[in-house]
C-alpha positions as CSV (number, residue, x, y, z in Angstrom):
1,X,-7.2,10.7,-38.8
2,X,-4.1,10.0,-40.8
3,X,-1.2,7.8,-38.9
4,X,0.7,11.3,-38.5
5,X,-2.1,13.4,-36.9
6,X,-2.4,10.2,-34.6
7,X,1.0,10.2,-34.0
8,X,1.1,14.1,-32.8
9,X,-1.7,13.3,-30.5
10,X,0.0,10.6,-28.9
11,X,3.3,12.7,-28.1
12,X,1.4,15.4,-27.2
13,X,-1.0,13.6,-24.8
14,X,2.2,11.8,-23.4
15,X,4.2,15.3,-23.1
16,X,1.3,16.5,-21.0
17,X,1.3,12.8,-18.5
18,X,5.1,13.4,-18.4
19,X,4.5,17.4,-17.3
20,X,1.2,17.0,-15.1
21,X,3.3,14.1,-13.0
22,X,6.4,16.6,-12.6
23,X,4.4,18.6,-11.5
24,X,2.7,16.4,-8.8
25,X,6.3,15.4,-7.6
26,X,7.5,18.9,-7.5
27,X,4.4,20.6,-5.5
28,X,5.9,19.3,-1.9
29,X,9.0,21.1,-2.7
30,X,7.4,23.9,-3.7
31,X,5.0,24.0,-0.9
32,X,8.1,23.7,1.4
33,X,10.0,26.3,-0.2
34,X,7.2,28.9,-0.3
35,X,6.1,27.6,3.4
36,X,9.8,28.7,5.0
37,X,9.2,32.1,3.8
38,X,5.8,32.0,5.9
39,X,5.1,33.4,9.7
40,X,5.3,30.4,12.2
41,X,1.4,30.8,13.0
42,X,0.6,30.5,9.2
43,X,2.6,27.6,7.9
44,X,-0.4,25.3,8.2
45,X,-3.0,27.6,8.2
46,X,-2.1,29.4,5.0
47,X,-2.9,26.4,2.2
48,X,-1.6,28.8,-0.3
49,X,1.3,28.4,-2.2
50,X,2.2,32.4,-2.3
51,X,3.0,33.2,1.2
52,X,0.2,36.5,2.2
53,X,3.0,37.7,4.7
54,X,6.6,37.4,3.5
55,X,9.4,36.9,6.2
56,X,12.6,35.5,6.6
57,X,12.4,35.2,10.3
58,X,12.4,31.3,9.9
59,X,16.2,31.6,8.3
60,X,17.4,33.8,10.9
61,X,16.0,31.6,14.3
62,X,17.0,28.5,12.2
63,X,20.7,29.5,11.4
64,X,21.3,30.0,15.1
65,X,21.1,26.1,15.3
66,X,20.5,24.0,18.4
67,X,22.4,24.0,21.4
68,X,24.6,26.8,20.7
69,X,25.5,25.3,17.9
70,X,25.0,27.4,14.4
71,X,23.2,25.7,11.5
72,X,26.2,26.9,10.1
73,X,28.6,24.4,11.7
74,X,26.3,21.5,10.5
75,X,26.8,22.8,6.7
76,X,30.3,22.6,7.0
77,X,30.5,19.1,8.7
78,X,28.0,18.0,6.2
79,X,30.2,19.0,3.3
80,X,33.3,17.7,4.8
81,X,32.0,14.3,5.2
82,X,30.7,14.3,2.2
83,X,34.1,15.1,0.6
84,X,35.7,12.7,2.3
85,X,33.3,9.6,1.6
86,X,33.6,11.2,-2.4
87,X,37.0,10.7,-2.3
88,X,37.0,7.3,-0.5
89,X,34.6,5.8,-2.5
90,X,36.1,7.1,-5.8
91,X,39.4,5.8,-4.6
92,X,38.5,1.9,-3.4
93,X,35.4,1.5,-6.0
94,X,38.0,2.7,-8.7
95,X,40.6,0.2,-7.9
96,X,38.1,-2.3,-7.1
97,X,36.6,-2.1,-10.5
98,X,40.2,-2.4,-12.5
99,X,41.0,-5.6,-10.4
100,X,37.6,-7.3,-11.7
101,X,37.1,-5.3,-14.9
102,X,41.0,-6.2,-16.4
103,X,43.1,-8.1,-13.9
104,X,43.2,-11.7,-13.4
105,X,43.9,-13.8,-10.1
106,X,41.9,-16.6,-8.4
107,X,38.7,-17.2,-7.9
108,X,37.9,-14.0,-9.6
109,X,34.5,-14.9,-10.8
110,X,33.9,-15.9,-7.1
111,X,34.6,-12.7,-5.1
112,X,32.7,-10.9,-7.7
113,X,29.6,-13.1,-7.3
114,X,30.0,-12.7,-3.3
115,X,30.4,-8.9,-4.5
116,X,27.4,-8.9,-6.2
117,X,24.9,-10.7,-3.7
118,X,26.1,-8.5,-0.7
119,X,23.6,-6.4,-3.3
120,X,20.8,-8.3,-1.9
121,X,22.0,-7.3,1.7
122,X,19.9,-5.3,3.9
123,X,22.2,-2.9,5.2
124,X,20.4,-2.9,8.7
125,X,21.4,-6.6,8.7
126,X,24.7,-5.4,9.4
127,X,23.9,-2.8,11.7
128,X,24.8,-4.7,15.5
129,X,28.3,-6.0,14.3
130,X,29.3,-2.7,12.8
131,X,28.2,-0.9,15.6
132,X,29.9,-3.2,17.6
133,X,33.3,-3.5,15.5
134,X,33.6,0.1,15.5
135,X,32.9,0.4,19.2
136,X,35.9,-1.6,20.0
137,X,38.1,0.2,17.9
138,X,36.9,3.4,20.2
139,X,35.5,5.3,17.3
140,X,32.0,5.7,19.4
141,X,31.3,8.8,21.9
142,X,34.8,9.9,21.4
143,X,35.7,13.3,22.7
144,X,37.3,14.2,19.4
145,X,34.6,15.0,16.7
146,X,36.5,13.6,13.7
147,X,36.9,10.5,15.4
148,X,33.3,10.3,15.2
149,X,32.9,10.5,11.5
150,X,35.4,7.4,11.0
151,X,32.1,4.4,11.2
152,X,30.6,6.7,8.5
153,X,33.7,7.3,6.4
154,X,36.4,4.5,6.9
155,X,34.1,1.7,5.2
156,X,34.2,4.2,2.3
157,X,37.8,3.7,1.6
158,X,37.3,0.0,1.5
159,X,34.6,-0.4,-1.5
160,X,32.0,-1.1,0.4
161,X,29.2,0.4,-2.2
162,X,28.9,-3.0,-4.5
163,X,26.8,-0.6,-6.4
164,X,29.7,1.6,-7.5
165,X,32.3,-1.1,-8.1
166,X,29.5,-3.0,-10.7
167,X,28.8,0.1,-12.1
168,X,32.6,1.0,-13.2
169,X,33.4,-2.4,-14.0
170,X,30.9,-2.1,-16.5
171,X,32.3,1.0,-17.6
172,X,36.1,-0.7,-17.5
173,X,35.1,-3.8,-19.6
174,X,33.4,-1.6,-22.4
175,X,36.9,-0.2,-22.6
176,X,38.7,-1.7,-25.3
177,X,41.7,-4.2,-24.5
178,X,43.9,-2.8,-27.3
179,X,44.6,-0.1,-25.1
180,X,45.8,-2.2,-22.5
181,X,48.1,-3.6,-24.9
182,X,49.6,-0.3,-26.6
183,X,50.4,0.8,-23.0
184,X,52.1,-2.5,-22.3
185,X,54.3,-2.1,-25.4
186,X,54.9,1.4,-24.2
187,X,56.2,0.5,-20.8
188,X,53.2,0.6,-18.6
189,X,52.4,-1.7,-16.1
190,X,49.0,-2.5,-14.6
191,X,49.4,0.6,-12.3
192,X,50.2,2.9,-15.0
193,X,47.3,1.4,-17.2
194,X,45.1,1.9,-14.1
195,X,46.4,5.9,-14.1
196,X,47.2,6.8,-17.7
197,X,44.5,5.0,-19.7
198,X,41.3,3.5,-17.3
199,X,41.3,6.5,-14.8
200,X,40.7,9.5,-18.0
201,X,38.6,7.2,-19.6
202,X,36.0,6.3,-16.6
203,X,35.5,10.1,-16.1
204,X,32.1,10.0,-17.0
205,X,31.4,6.7,-14.5
206,X,33.5,8.7,-11.9
207,X,31.6,11.4,-11.9
208,X,28.4,9.0,-11.5
209,X,30.0,7.6,-8.5
210,X,30.8,10.6,-7.0
211,X,27.1,12.3,-7.0
212,X,25.4,9.3,-6.4
213,X,28.0,9.0,-3.1
214,X,27.7,12.8,-2.3
215,X,23.6,13.0,-2.3
216,X,23.1,9.6,-0.6
217,X,25.5,10.8,2.3
218,X,24.3,13.6,2.5
219,X,20.9,12.3,2.8
220,X,21.8,10.0,5.4
221,X,20.2,10.2,8.4
222,X,20.5,6.2,10.2
223,X,24.0,5.8,10.1
224,X,24.5,9.7,11.5
225,X,22.0,9.1,14.0
226,X,23.8,6.3,15.2
227,X,27.1,7.0,15.6
228,X,26.8,11.0,15.7
229,X,26.2,11.9,19.6
230,X,28.2,15.4,20.1
231,X,26.2,18.3,18.8
232,X,29.4,20.0,17.6
233,X,29.8,17.1,14.9
234,X,26.1,16.9,13.7
235,X,25.2,17.2,10.2
236,X,22.4,19.0,8.4
237,X,20.2,16.2,8.7
238,X,20.9,15.5,12.5
239,X,20.5,19.6,13.1
240,X,17.0,19.2,11.1
241,X,15.7,16.2,13.5
242,X,17.2,18.8,16.5
243,X,14.3,21.2,15.8
244,X,11.7,18.6,15.8
245,X,10.9,18.1,19.6
246,X,8.3,14.8,20.4
247,X,7.0,17.1,23.1
248,X,5.3,19.0,20.6
249,X,7.0,22.5,20.7
250,X,8.8,22.0,17.3
251,X,9.7,25.1,15.1
252,X,8.9,24.4,11.9
253,X,9.6,27.6,10.7
254,X,13.5,26.8,11.1
255,X,12.6,23.0,9.4
256,X,11.5,24.2,6.6
257,X,13.8,27.1,6.1
258,X,16.7,24.8,6.6
259,X,15.5,22.1,4.8
260,X,15.0,24.9,1.9
261,X,18.5,25.4,2.4
262,X,19.8,21.9,2.4
263,X,18.9,21.7,-1.0
264,X,20.6,24.0,-2.7
265,X,24.3,22.0,-2.9
266,X,22.4,19.2,-3.8
267,X,20.6,20.9,-7.0
268,X,23.8,23.0,-7.7
269,X,25.4,19.1,-7.7
270,X,23.1,17.4,-9.9
271,X,22.8,20.5,-12.5
272,X,27.1,20.8,-12.6
273,X,27.5,17.5,-13.3
274,X,24.3,16.7,-15.2
275,X,26.0,16.0,-18.4
276,X,28.4,13.8,-17.1
277,X,25.9,12.1,-15.0
278,X,23.7,11.0,-18.1
279,X,26.6,10.1,-19.9
280,X,27.9,7.8,-17.2
281,X,24.7,6.0,-16.9
282,X,24.0,6.0,-20.4
283,X,28.0,4.2,-21.0
284,X,27.3,1.6,-18.4
285,X,24.0,0.7,-18.3
286,X,24.3,-1.3,-21.9
287,X,27.2,-2.7,-21.7
288,X,27.4,-6.4,-19.9
């Protein structure tokens, strides 16, 4: 066989393996979605992907929620929590990245190194100190449901996610400094350069930050389990956990149905912002 035929065979085999791997990874999701339309007594007894008996009972029972609070309330809580987290991360991380990428200040390299070292620190190491700190602020077990969200969203406004700071720093460093000089000649100060030059050009990296923040906050369970105790303030992940009873009377139909609905915002966000997400990863990953 000539080189062209061998190359086509290798390419075809590569695509086949990628498609096969993709199908294997998608199987649990497909099983979950199809099982959500099966009666509760057939979810684990019927191994076929296509339901033999189609029902929407799991969705209606799951939407009723838990302890008198509908699952729609959990969805609203999650969306509001994610929206505030996204705004906080974008505001704080863009300002921090602009400082590290453009401004000059004392011990800049040292502070950047400390920020990078925080990436290697497991989040669970700081769990107890954070819990004690927030408890001293009176943010835990408050009668006001909105106050209970502060331990989760307030740190987002302090640029605690070093990964996003590093991501944005890489992008900012790749922007030509001639733009700053031209803006300075036109009368812009440091703040003006940030809002008029850096932010508009950093759109792809900002969208990447927003997408990851939304997905990580939406999927977060540990922090929400730790800080949210009032049923009215439960999020989607907490609501799903409420259907699983350790005594063995778990409503798996409702769990699968609501888990299927919980995937919808993630898919919508990812596919709507996919173009900017790929561009943001590509333009920040190749610059040092």
